C-alpha positions in Angstrom: 0.0 0.0 0.0 2.9 2.4 0.9 4.4 1.7 -2.5 1.2 2.5 -4.2 1.2 6.1 -2.9 5.0 6.3 -3.2 5.1 5.6 -7.0 2.0 4.3 -8.9 4.4 3.7 -11.8 5.8 0.8 -9.8 2.5 -0.9 -9.5 1.3 -0.4 -13.0 4.6 -0.6 -15.0 3.6 -4.1 -16.3 0.7 -2.4 -18.3 1.7 -1.4 -21.8 0.5 2.0 -22.9 -0.6 1.8 -26.6 -1.2 5.5 -27.1 1.0 7.7 -29.3 3.4 9.1 -26.7 3.8 12.4 -28.6 0.2 13.3 -28.1 -0.5 12.4 -24.5 -0.8 14.7 -21.5 -1.5 12.2 -18.8 0.9 9.3 -18.1 -0.8 5.9 -17.7 0.1 5.6 -14.0 -1.8 8.9 -13.4 -4.9 7.5 -15.2 -4.8 4.2 -13.3 -4.3 6.0 -10.0 -7.2 8.3 -10.7 -9.5 5.3 -11.3 -8.4 3.6 -8.1 -8.8 6.9 -6.3 -12.3 7.2 -7.7 -13.3 4.0 -5.9 -11.3 4.8 -2.7 -13.3 8.0 -2.5 -16.5 6.2 -3.4 -17.3 8.8 -6.2 -19.5 6.3 -7.9 -19.2 7.3 -11.6 -16.8 8.7 -14.1 -18.7 12.1 -14.3 -18.0 12.6 -10.6 -14.2 12.4 -11.1 -14.4 15.7 -12.9 -16.4 17.5 -10.3 -14.8 16.1 -7.2 -11.1 15.6 -8.3 -10.5 17.8 -11.3 -12.5 20.8 -10.2 -12.9 20.0 -6.6 -10.1 21.8 -4.9 -6.8 23.7 -5.7 -5.0 21.3 -3.2 -5.9 18.2 -5.4 -4.6 20.0 -8.4 -1.3 20.6 -6.5 -1.3 16.9 -5.5 -1.4 15.8 -9.1 1.2 18.3 -10.2 3.5 17.2 -7.5 3.1 13.4 -8.0 2.5 13.1 -11.8 3.7 16.5 -13.2 0.3 17.3 -14.7 -1.8 20.5 -14.1 -4.9 18.9 -12.7 -6.6 15.5 -12.4 -7.9 13.9 -15.6 -11.5 13.7 -16.6 -13.4 10.3 -16.6 -13.4 10.1 -20.4 -9.6 10.4 -20.6 -9.4 7.5 -18.2 -11.8 5.5 -20.3 -9.9 6.1 -23.4 -6.8 4.5 -22.0 -8.7 1.6 -20.3 -10.4 0.7 -23.5 -6.9 0.2 -25.2 -4.9 -1.7 -22.6 -4.6 -5.4 -22.0 -7.1 -6.8 -19.4 -4.7 -9.5 -18.5 -1.8 -7.0 -17.8 -4.1 -5.1 -15.4 -5.2 -8.3 -13.7 -1.5 -9.2 -13.2 -1.2 -6.0 -11.0 -3.6 -7.7 -8.6 -1.6 -10.9 -8.7 1.6 -8.9 -7.9 -0.1 -7.1 -4.9 -1.4 -10.5 -3.4 2.0 -12.2 -4.0 3.7 -9.4 -2.1 1.3 -9.8 0.8 2.0 -13.6 0.8 5.7 -13.3 0.4 6.0 -10.7 3.3 4.0 -13.1 5.4 1.3 -10.5 6.0 -1.4 -13.1 5.7 0.2 -16.1 7.5 -1.9 -15.8 10.6 -5.0 -16.5 8.5 -3.9 -19.9 6.9 -6.1 -22.8 7.5 -4.4 -25.2 9.9 -1.4 -22.8 9.6 -0.7 -24.1 6.0 -3.4 -23.3 3.5 -4.6 -19.9 2.2 -8.3 -20.1 1.8 -9.7 -19.1 -1.6 -13.4 -18.8 -2.1 -15.1 -18.9 -5.4 -18.4 -17.3 -6.5 -20.1 -15.5 -9.3 -22.1 -12.3 -9.4 -24.0 -10.2 -11.9 -22.6 -6.9 -12.6 -25.0 -5.0 -14.7 -27.8 -5.5 -17.2 -29.4 -3.8 -20.2 -32.8 -4.0 -22.0 -30.9 -4.2 -25.3 -27.8 -5.9 -26.4 -24.7 -4.3 -24.9 -22.1 -6.2 -27.0 -21.7 -9.5 -28.8 -20.5 -11.1 -25.6 -23.6 -10.4 -23.5 -25.3 -13.3 -21.7 -29.1 -13.4 -22.2 -32.0 -14.3 -20.1 -35.7 -14.4 -21.3 -38.7 -14.2 -19.0 -42.3 -13.7 -20.1 -41.2 -12.8 -23.6 -38.8 -10.2 -22.4 -35.0 -10.6 -23.0 -32.4 -9.1 -20.6 -28.7 -8.7 -21.6 -26.3 -8.9 -18.7 -22.6 -9.5 -17.7 -21.3 -11.6 -14.9 -18.0 -12.5 -13.4 -16.6 -15.4 -11.4 -14.2 -14.3 -8.6 -11.6 -16.1 -6.7 -11.0 -14.3 -3.4 -8.6 -15.0 -0.6 -10.7 -14.9 2.6 -9.5 -14.5 6.2 -11.0 -15.0 9.6 -10.6 -11.3 10.4 -12.9 -10.3 7.5 -10.5 -9.2 4.9 -11.4 -10.5 1.4 -9.0 -9.9 -1.5 -9.6 -10.7 -5.1 -6.8 -12.8 -6.5 -8.4 -13.8 -9.9 -11.3 -12.8 -12.0 -12.8 -14.7 -14.9 -15.3 -12.9 -17.0 -18.3 -15.0 -17.9 -19.4 -14.1 -21.5 -20.4 -15.6 -24.8 -17.9 -15.9 -27.6 -20.5 -14.3 -30.0 -24.2 -13.7 -30.4 -24.9 -17.0 -32.0 -23.6 -19.5 -29.5 -25.8 -22.6 -29.0 -24.9 -22.9 -25.3 -24.1 -19.9 -23.1 -20.9 -19.5 -21.0 -21.5 -20.3 -17.3 -19.9 -20.3 -13.9 -18.7 -23.9 -14.1 -17.0 -23.3 -17.5 -15.5 -20.1 -16.2 -13.9 -22.1 -13.1 -12.3 -24.6 -15.5 -10.8 -21.7 -17.4 -9.7 -19.9 -14.2 -8.0 -22.7 -12.3 -5.0 -23.2 -14.7 -4.5 -19.4 -14.7 -4.6 -19.4 -10.8 -1.8 -22.2 -10.8 0.3 -20.2 -13.3 0.0 -16.9 -11.3 0.7 -18.6 -8.0 2.6 -21.7 -8.8 4.0 -22.4 -5.3 1.2 -21.1 -3.1 -0.6 -23.6 -0.9 -4.4 -23.0 -1.5 -7.4 -24.6 -0.1 -10.3 -24.0 -2.4 -13.7 -23.3 -0.8 -16.4 -24.2 -3.4 -20.3 -24.3 -3.2 -22.6 -27.3 -4.2 -22.1 -26.6 -7.9 -18.6 -28.1 -7.9 -18.2 -31.5 -6.0 -17.1 -33.8 -9.0 -14.2 -35.8 -10.2 -12.8 -33.1 -12.4 -12.4 -30.7 -9.5 -11.0 -33.4 -7.3 -8.4 -34.3 -9.9 -7.4 -30.7 -10.6 -6.8 -30.1 -6.9 -4.8 -33.3 -6.7 -2.7 -32.4 -9.8 -2.0 -28.9 -8.3 -1.4 -30.1 -4.7 -4.3 -28.0 -3.5 -6.8 -28.8 -0.8 -10.5 -28.3 -1.1 -13.6 -28.0 1.1 -16.8 -28.2 -1.0 -20.5 -28.0 0.1 -22.1 -31.5 -0.4 -25.8 -31.6 -1.0 -27.9 -34.7 -0.2 -28.6 -35.5 -3.8 -24.9 -35.3 -4.9 -22.4 -38.2 -5.2 -24.9 -40.8 -4.0 -22.3 -43.5 -3.8 -20.3 -41.3 -1.4 -23.4 -40.5 0.6 -24.3 -44.2 1.0 -20.9 -45.2 2.2 -20.7 -42.2 4.5 -24.0 -43.2 6.1 -22.9 -46.8 6.4 -19.4 -46.1 7.9 -20.7 -43.5 10.2 -22.6 -46.3 12.1 -19.4 -48.2 12.6 -17.0 -45.4 13.3 -18.7 -44.1 16.4 -15.6 -42.3 17.7 -15.9 -39.9 14.8 -18.1 -37.6 16.9 -17.5 -34.3 18.7 -19.9 -31.9 20.4 -19.3 -28.3 21.5 -21.9 -27.0 24.0 -23.5 -23.6 23.4 -21.8 -20.5 25.0 -22.7 -16.8 25.2 -21.1 -16.3 21.8 -21.6 -19.5 19.9 -24.4 -22.0 19.4 -24.3 -25.8 20.2 -22.4 -27.6 17.4 -22.3 -31.4 16.8 -19.7 -32.7 14.4 -19.5 -36.1 12.7 -17.2 -37.3 10.0 -15.8 -40.2 7.8 -12.4 -40.4 6.2 -11.1 -42.3 3.2 -14.4 -42.8 1.2 -13.6 -44.3 -2.3 -15.2 -42.5 -5.2 -14.8 -43.4 -8.9 -15.7 -40.5 -11.3 -17.2 -40.7 -14.7 -13.7 -41.0 -16.2 -13.1 -44.0 -13.9 -10.5 -42.2 -11.8 -10.4 -43.2 -8.2 -10.5 -40.6 -5.6 -10.4 -40.9 -1.8 -12.5 -38.2 -0.1 -13.5 -37.3 3.4 -17.0 -36.1 4.5 -17.8 -34.0 7.6 -21.1 -32.8 8.9 -21.9 -30.1 11.4 -25.4 -29.7 13.1 -25.7 -26.2 14.6 -28.5 -25.6 17.1 -29.4 -22.2 18.4 -32.4 -21.1 20.4 -34.8 -20.8 17.4 -33.4 -23.2 14.7 -31.2 -26.0 13.7 -28.9 -25.9 10.6 -27.0 -28.7 9.1 -23.9 -28.4 7.0 -22.3 -31.2 5.0 -18.9 -30.8 3.2 -16.5 -33.0 1.3 -12.7 -32.5 1.5 -9.4 -34.0 0.8 -8.1 -32.8 4.1 -8.0 -35.6 6.8 -10.6 -34.9 9.5 -9.7 -35.5 13.2 -11.1 -34.6 16.6 -8.7 -31.8 16.8 -9.3 -30.1 13.4 -13.0 -30.8 12.6 -14.2 -27.5 14.2 -11.6 -25.4 12.1 -12.3 -27.4 8.9 -16.1 -26.9 9.2 -15.8 -23.2 10.0 -13.2 -22.8 7.2 -15.5 -24.2 4.6 -18.2 -21.8 5.7 -15.9 -18.9 5.2 -16.9 -19.2 1.6 -19.8 -17.0 2.5 -17.3 -14.1 3.1 -17.0 -13.7 -0.6 -20.7 -12.7 -0.8 -20.9 -10.8 2.6 -17.6 -9.1 2.9 -16.9 -9.2 -0.8 -19.8 -8.5 -3.3 -22.2 -7.0 -0.8 -19.6 -4.4 0.3 -18.7 -3.5 -3.2 -22.4 -3.3 -4.2 -23.8 -1.5 -1.3 -21.2 0.5 0.4 -20.3 3.0 -2.3 -18.0 1.1 -4.6 -21.1 1.0 -7.0 -20.1 -2.4 -8.4 -23.2 -2.8 -10.5 -22.7 0.5 -12.3 -21.4 0.3 -15.9 -18.4 2.5 -15.7 -17.8 2.0 -19.4 -19.8 0.4 -22.2 -16.6 -0.7 -24.1 -15.9 -4.5 -23.8 -12.4 -3.9 -22.5 -13.0 -0.6 -20.7 -15.6 -1.9 -18.2 -13.4 -4.9 -17.3 -10.4 -2.6 -16.6 -12.7 -0.5 -14.4 -13.8 -3.7 -12.6 -10.3 -4.7 -11.9 -9.3 -1.2 -10.6 -12.2 -1.5 -8.2 -10.7 -4.8 -6.9 -7.3 -3.0 -6.5 -9.0 -0.2 -4.5 -10.9 -2.8 -2.3 -7.5 -4.5 -1.4 -6.0 -1.1 -0.5 -9.0 0.1 1.4 -9.2 -3.1 3.6 -5.4 -2.9 4.3 -5.8 0.8 5.2 -8.7 0.1 7.5 -7.2 -2.9 9.2 -3.7 -1.4 9.6 -2.2 1.0 12.2 -1.8 3.7 9.6 -5.1 5.2 10.9 -5.8 5.9 14.5 -8.4 3.8 16.3 -10.3 7.0 17.0 -10.6 7.9 13.3 -11.7 4.4 12.3 -14.3 4.4 15.1 -15.6 8.0 14.4 -16.0 7.0 10.6 -18.3 4.1 11.7 -18.2 2.7 8.2 -15.8 2.2 5.2 -18.0 4.5 3.1 -17.7 7.4 5.7 -13.9 6.7 5.8 -13.9 7.2 2.1 -15.5 10.6 2.5 -12.9 11.6 5.0 -10.2 10.6 2.5 -11.7 12.8 0.0 -11.9 15.7 2.4 -8.3 15.3 3.2 -7.3 15.5 -0.4 -9.4 18.6 -0.8 -8.0 20.5 2.2 -4.5 19.1 2.9 -1.7 21.0 1.3 1.0 18.6 0.3 4.3 20.4 -0.4 7.4 19.1 -2.0 9.4 18.6 1.2 6.5 16.8 2.9 6.0 14.5 -0.1 9.7 13.6 -0.3 9.7 12.9 3.4 6.7 10.5 3.0 8.1 8.5 0.0 11.6 8.1 1.5 10.5 7.2 5.0 10.8 3.6 5.9 7.8 2.5 7.9 6.5 -0.8 9.2 2.8 -1.4 8.8 1.0 -3.6 11.3 -2.6 -4.8 11.5 -4.7 -3.0 14.1 -5.9 -5.9 16.4 -8.5 -3.9 18.2 
């Protein structure tokens, strides 16, 4: 995060600028920085970049002059012109670089499952829709004779027990053209994404958290080939041979039980499990899987969770594995919901260009990583975070600071040359 404000060029240097360099005013790092700043300040649209950053304050103009050597912040259309021309894969590699840095510097080590595995949750979400075709790649849905055209993404997000949720890979779900016989879908997108995930993080130990769409032999084999672990939701009507063997062995292996009584902060939980269940997939490949189940009872309801995993289940780790598998919900709650409902405006079409809107989406993910690190670190005082009450209010305070804080050359040079250690705020 410190390097982002020290020199945005370092962060975005992997993105090639295809524009004619003799006719540009704003360097690419300035335009990317402004896009990220738009999300950090929760401006919500390209138009508000002009009114809040370009024309918002002479102090903001001084900031852009000092950092980028330009007279003022760019307008939203100038940002969009660049975003429509760059490589989406190169912009996505910026996110990979950020997450690899956090992993390499052991920032996230405390949030590994069993102290070993980084938990990665997968889920899809719809971004925006149109009453008419937006582009040849639109997905379509027809109801009561009316067709809706829309775009969705599949996200892989690194999730943590403290609530931080970082995008590490995005796969855009879209049709190849208007005339496809079968539309693109979340399952196809996952099969495209997983090889890219391995390529971007070849040595990283991942545990994949997946919902009930994915318990199949292909996923089991991919995880085995890549030395990944998985915890997948298992529905009662899935993998019937596994379900039958689980029920049968559960009657024999009576020691595979654990109960946690209710406390003031947690409901009663009853765990049961069976290891080393044989499963032969449709390609006749043999897998050995483990099934665990948790029955959670509170004052007013009882909920049952069943999961399938390739992690051995024991008395000591079954609570952690069960809870870890349910961290998958954080991708929806702390991920998509925050980005949709707390000012990031995820469902707004920041560009109608088929490349431009994807770059805007990826810059939103970069801003989300920076915002979470800022909010969870000791860079801000506890009093400031408490007074802001929400991340959206914190964004407004950031915008006001940019509007009113006079950053001179000496102060800026002191900031970028100062060596600091950033720690997470544990309050």
